Steps between C-alpha positions, in 0.01 A plus 500: 500500500873556423736228617872455491629348180824332396769766448515400135124580448392862507181558702413816301589567140432834329482552127545804270329369194671680208501423134134462398528785240828370363362148475211634296720726280724202414193317362358815332198489735340796683631563845173393649566151374822490703313598815237227443785241458678638808177468711459144390858430605419612849305178564799287396731688732262491794435131468864416481588727798232318702648163397847606598391605853496878449243651744451847349538664162480880425457605141568858383197526276459874449711781646403854590718606207320275250221755467736692265453227241267554202131520616393203285769280655403602852139429422592156371701422806214598731258288304742207513527546875128490539474179291781343696311559827184355351657199329761380749316515839348161477839338425659699792236369735552143387876529528523672833627840359416805703481818287607845626520819306740779620519854365261791478180360376303823548574610140336190351138492386240406761439165323871411505534592864203278575646218298821524688329494843284202398798304379692565818204400713434182296863383556561627846496158662752347265831400667720325243645813333440874517491668153549870540441719200661849511265717284534884492782434733814696580763426763545868585123550520477204734766643734344845501159352576641292784654807650180697470294221657749469785481875566122490502505208747761667724426875511758699688741200531866566541709418186688229694175309531510431133703180466541266213271243662232769567506631146495148346155442656357774272637362177285281278462138621726537809445134577668385179872412531731712290579360158799260509534511126400758242495409130500756225452382138597653164850611587433818710705526814329741735222497762276762336344616819391153607490387866784736600468427865439127480789424256779633727650147530326341200713289256457665153484269198505651152427309188472597123200273463190693415216452741266315257777248449579464873385139557552234765845426365602873527357510859695197596816668375425798729435280793810301440699825492344602827591166660860572431504835672639546854280752672721677753281786634812685609683193636802337343466195277673290762256598766198414288652159391603412850148577633348280234730211571 
């Protein structure tokens, strides 16, 4: 379903959605209120990405490290995730959004695992935009799992048989193009164990805007910044510009 896009338009945008708690604290609200507002903002961002020609979006919704948060906050996040699956699927179907969930879902309740599978199945035929939610996800865990799956599929193989292309087929969503642009909100400037393999040549955009305030205007600013980048992939700027001429 993925097609070439204009160089100024990223095919795949990834988001690290930081700042929900700080947004709530600034308003003297419980942290859960920030997460609810942040979840609502997802719809705005997805709709605007689709309008701008983005073909895939990956959201870092819950990391493997987030289990260390207070139990009541983790419980609220899991309940919010379940409500999101229930409330948004009809809109996704209408708008051509295909949902995928990456990460280790085996630790979730049976009902949540079933809700994930049903949501993925209900939107599987959509081809306007892929929305990928990274939940209980860690980049190191993904790489370790890919290596283990390759070894299971190739018992006794020589080490030289493990190439980049071979390993990539055992990552989550190997058919998805690597993110062209990664956006992290709320002022942090690190990857935090997110898509470590896939972001090798991703353009990294950091903004102080808190995720619940990251609206269409803020997204346009990120896309405009991306449009001004010269993506060299090891070549010189002159080589890239001459090839584009």
